C-alpha positions in Angstrom: 11.1 27.5 8.4 8.6 24.6 8.8 5.0 25.2 9.9 2.0 23.2 10.7 -1.0 23.4 8.4 -4.0 24.3 10.5 -6.7 23.1 8.1 -7.1 19.9 6.3 -8.6 19.7 2.9 -8.8 15.9 2.7 -9.4 13.1 5.2 -9.4 9.3 5.1 -9.7 6.4 7.6 -6.4 4.8 8.5 -5.9 1.0 8.6 -2.7 0.3 10.7 -0.2 -1.7 8.6 3.4 -2.8 9.1 4.1 -2.5 5.4 1.7 0.0 3.6 2.3 3.8 3.7 -0.7 6.1 4.2 -1.3 7.8 0.8 -3.6 10.8 0.2 -6.8 10.1 -1.8 -6.6 10.4 -5.6 -2.9 9.3 -5.7 -1.8 12.9 -4.5 1.7 13.7 -3.6 2.9 11.8 -0.4 4.0 14.5 1.9 2.9 12.6 5.0 -0.2 13.5 7.0 -1.3 14.5 10.5 -3.7 12.3 12.4 -6.9 12.5 14.4 -7.1 9.8 17.1 -10.6 8.9 17.9 -10.0 6.3 20.6 -6.8 6.8 22.6 -4.0 4.4 23.4 -0.4 3.7 22.2 0.4 5.1 18.7 3.3 3.5 16.8 4.2 5.3 13.8 6.8 6.0 11.1 7.4 9.7 10.5 8.1 11.2 7.1 11.7 11.4 8.1 11.8 7.7 8.6 11.8 7.7 12.4 10.0 4.8 14.1 8.4 6.2 17.3 6.0 4.8 19.9 3.8 7.5 21.6 2.2 6.2 24.9 -1.1 7.3 26.3 -2.4 9.4 23.4 -5.8 10.7 24.6 -9.0 10.1 22.7 -10.1 13.0 20.5 -6.5 14.1 19.9 -5.1 15.8 16.7 -1.7 14.4 16.4 0.6 17.1 14.9 3.4 14.8 13.6 3.9 14.3 10.0 3.3 10.6 9.6 3.8 8.2 6.8 2.8 4.9 8.5 0.8 3.7 11.5 1.9 0.3 12.7 -0.4 -2.6 13.8 1.3 -2.4 17.2 -0.8 0.7 17.9 -3.7 0.2 20.4 -5.2 3.6 19.4 -8.1 3.3 17.0 -10.5 5.2 15.0 -7.6 7.1 13.4 -8.2 9.5 10.6 -5.4 10.8 8.2 -5.6 14.6 7.4 -4.0 16.3 4.5 
């Protein structure tokens, strides 16, 4: 059974990219990450399962509990932080 980790041990700012995956600091194992969205808007992501999804109207200050591999440049949300 899958579960969501409730605490993060690492964090890094996210720069949206259509090509680059989000990798954990220090070249850790890439199992995806959850996100904190500082400034709300549209969030266009690729999940760890390879699904490309657009989430509309994500509020500011939201912890985004989807395991994400990539945040696309089409996102209007900003001040995004990856959490592992």
